[in-house]
C-alpha positions in Angstrom: 73.8 64.7 -25.8 74.6 68.1 -27.3 75.1 66.7 -30.8 71.3 66.0 -30.7 70.0 68.8 -28.5 72.5 71.5 -29.5 72.9 72.7 -26.0 76.2 74.6 -25.3 78.8 72.8 -23.2 81.4 74.4 -21.0 84.3 72.3 -19.6 86.3 73.7 -16.7 89.9 72.5 -16.1 90.2 73.3 -12.4 88.1 74.3 -9.3 88.3 78.0 -9.9 87.2 77.5 -13.5 84.4 75.4 -12.3 83.1 78.2 -10.3 83.7 80.9 -12.9 82.3 78.8 -15.8 79.1 78.0 -13.8 78.5 81.7 -13.4 79.3 82.3 -17.0 76.8 79.5 -17.9 74.0 81.4 -16.2 74.9 84.6 -18.1 75.2 82.7 -21.4 71.9 81.0 -20.7 70.2 84.3 -20.2 71.8 85.8 -23.3 70.8 82.9 -25.6 67.6 81.8 -23.9 69.0 78.3 -23.8 70.1 75.8 -21.1 73.9 75.6 -20.8 75.7 72.5 -19.5 78.9 72.5 -17.4 80.6 69.2 -17.7 83.2 67.7 -15.3 84.5 64.1 -15.3 84.2 61.8 -12.3 87.8 62.3 -11.2 87.1 66.0 -10.8 84.1 65.4 -8.6 86.2 63.6 -6.0 88.7 66.4 -5.7 88.8 69.6 -3.6 90.6 72.9 -3.8 90.6 76.5 -2.9 88.6 79.1 -4.9 88.1 82.8 -4.8 84.3 83.3 -4.7 84.1 87.1 -4.8 80.8 88.8 -3.9 77.4 87.2 -4.4 75.3 88.9 -7.1 72.1 90.6 -6.3 68.9 89.2 -7.9 68.1 91.1 -11.0 64.6 89.9 -11.6 61.9 87.8 -9.9 61.6 84.2 -11.0 58.4 83.5 -12.9 56.9 81.1 -15.4 54.6 81.9 -18.3 53.2 79.4 -20.6 53.9 80.8 -24.1 53.6 79.4 -27.6 57.4 79.2 -27.7 57.3 76.3 -25.4 55.1 74.3 -27.8 57.4 72.6 -30.3 55.1 70.8 -32.7 54.2 71.2 -36.4 55.4 74.4 -38.1 56.4 76.0 -34.8 58.9 73.2 -34.2 60.5 73.9 -37.5 60.8 77.6 -36.7 62.2 77.0 -33.2 64.7 74.6 -34.7 65.8 77.3 -37.2 66.3 79.8 -34.4 68.2 77.2 -32.3 70.6 76.5 -35.2 71.1 80.2 -35.6 72.3 80.5 -32.0 74.6 77.5 -32.4 76.1 79.2 -35.5 76.5 82.4 -33.6 78.5 80.6 -30.9 80.6 78.7 -33.5 81.6 81.7 -35.5 81.8 84.5 -33.0 84.9 86.6 -32.6 86.7 86.6 -29.2 84.9 89.0 -26.9 81.8 89.2 -29.0 79.9 87.3 -26.3 81.1 88.7 -23.0 79.9 85.8 -20.9 81.7 83.2 -23.0 84.9 81.9 -21.2 88.1 82.2 -23.2 89.9 79.3 -24.8 93.5 78.6 -23.8 96.2 78.1 -26.5 99.9 77.3 -26.0 101.3 77.6 -29.5 104.9 76.8 -30.4 106.7 75.9 -33.6 106.2 72.2 -34.3 104.3 69.8 -36.5 101.9 68.6 -33.8 98.9 70.4 -32.2 97.0 68.6 -29.3 93.4 69.6 -28.8 91.8 68.6 -25.5 89.5 69.9 -22.8 88.8 70.2 -19.1 91.2 68.4 -16.7 92.9 66.7 -19.6 94.5 70.0 -20.5 96.6 69.7 -17.3 97.3 66.0 -18.1 98.6 66.9 -21.5 100.7 69.9 -20.5 102.3 67.9 -17.6 103.0 64.9 -19.9 104.6 67.2 -22.5 106.8 68.6 -19.7 107.8 65.2 -18.5 108.6 64.1 -22.0 110.6 67.2 -22.7 108.3 68.4 -25.6 106.7 71.5 -24.2 108.6 73.7 -26.7 107.8 71.4 -29.6 104.1 70.6 -29.3 101.3 73.1 -29.3 98.1 72.7 -27.2 94.6 74.2 -27.7 92.1 73.9 -24.9 88.6 75.1 -25.8 86.5 76.3 -22.9 83.3 75.7 -24.8 83.4 72.2 -26.3 80.0 72.4 -28.0 79.9 74.1 -30.4 83.7 74.5 -30.7 84.5 78.1 -31.7 85.6 77.7 -35.3 87.6 81.0 -35.4 89.7 80.0 -32.4 90.2 76.4 -33.6 91.3 77.5 -37.1 93.5 80.2 -35.5 95.2 77.6 -33.4 95.8 75.3 -36.3 97.2 78.1 -38.6 99.0 79.8 -35.7 100.9 76.6 -34.9 101.5 75.7 -38.6 100.9 72.1 -37.6 100.7 69.0 -39.8 99.0 66.7 -37.3 96.1 67.2 -34.8 96.0 64.9 -31.8 92.7 64.8 -29.9 92.9 63.8 -26.3 89.3 63.1 -25.0 87.5 60.4 -23.1 84.5 58.4 -24.2 83.4 58.7 -27.9 84.6 61.1 -30.7 82.9 64.2 -29.5 85.6 66.8 -30.1 87.2 64.8 -32.9 84.0 64.8 -35.0 83.6 68.6 -34.7 87.3 69.1 -35.5 87.1 66.8 -38.6 84.1 68.8 -39.8 86.2 72.0 -39.5 89.1 70.5 -41.4 86.9 69.6 -44.3 85.1 72.9 -44.4 88.3 74.9 -44.3 90.3 72.5 -46.5 93.1 72.3 -44.0 95.6 69.5 -44.9 96.2 68.1 -41.4 96.2 64.5 -40.3 93.8 63.8 -37.4 94.5 61.3 -34.7 92.2 60.5 -31.8 90.3 57.3 -31.1 93.0 55.2 -32.6 95.0 55.8 -29.4 92.4 56.6 -26.7 89.6 54.1 -26.1 86.0 55.3 -26.5 85.0 54.0 -23.0 85.9 54.9 -19.5 88.0 57.8 -18.1 91.6 58.5 -19.2 94.4 58.4 -16.7 97.4 60.6 -16.6 99.6 57.6 -17.3 97.6 56.7 -20.4 98.0 60.3 -21.7 101.8 60.2 -21.1 102.2 56.7 -22.6 100.1 57.4 -25.8 101.7 60.8 -26.4 105.2 59.3 -26.0 104.2 56.7 -28.6 102.9 59.3 -31.0 105.9 61.5 -30.6 108.4 58.7 -31.1 109.8 58.8 -27.6 111.2 55.7 -25.9 110.1 55.5 -22.3 110.8 53.1 -19.5 108.8 52.4 -16.3 110.2 52.9 -12.8 109.1 49.8 -11.0 109.0 51.4 -7.6 106.8 54.4 -8.6 105.1 53.0 -11.6 106.0 56.2 -13.5 107.4 56.7 -17.0 110.7 58.3 -17.8 111.6 59.6 -21.3 114.8 58.3 -22.8 116.4 60.9 -25.0 
């Protein structure tokens, strides 16, 4: 949807982030005068957990609606509004950390190794747990953008150069949403990294933790065996 509408997307990884990012989404929406989406997968919706809510903010202004020419997107005005929209997208994509206060921070876990995994939301926990089970936490870097559209180019390039990686592995469900944005950045910045994504994760349905562990083990050249009683995987080193 956002590749056509260019609406910013935030993806929380846990229940506390879901609350915090929702609040950030309202602030970001006010700052940019744009709708902001907070995306969570179906598995997240069926969970529950404890969060720290903090105090409820006081209303800063009365809600009102005014019919202005800015709401009429036809003819030359549509072109001008489109130009302004793309300027806002560019601002988000290229902004330095802290330049937009309401924007949640990306999470990066960078180590010395040839692989960097880029993922989002709850799949960040899947990836980090899988790497721990496979004994690769100290060999594979992970970058988890809080805003998945538009991906912040500075943070992404910083993670790629900071990890000195040779291969990017994109862990995402459904179609190549992150992968397409990452591929564009690689071309723009002339970064010589291999990109792996939909070759290993199907473009339909959710991704299970077991799938993440199995596919990462395959990519990292780790032999695994299943425990029949628990249906789990164990790395064979």
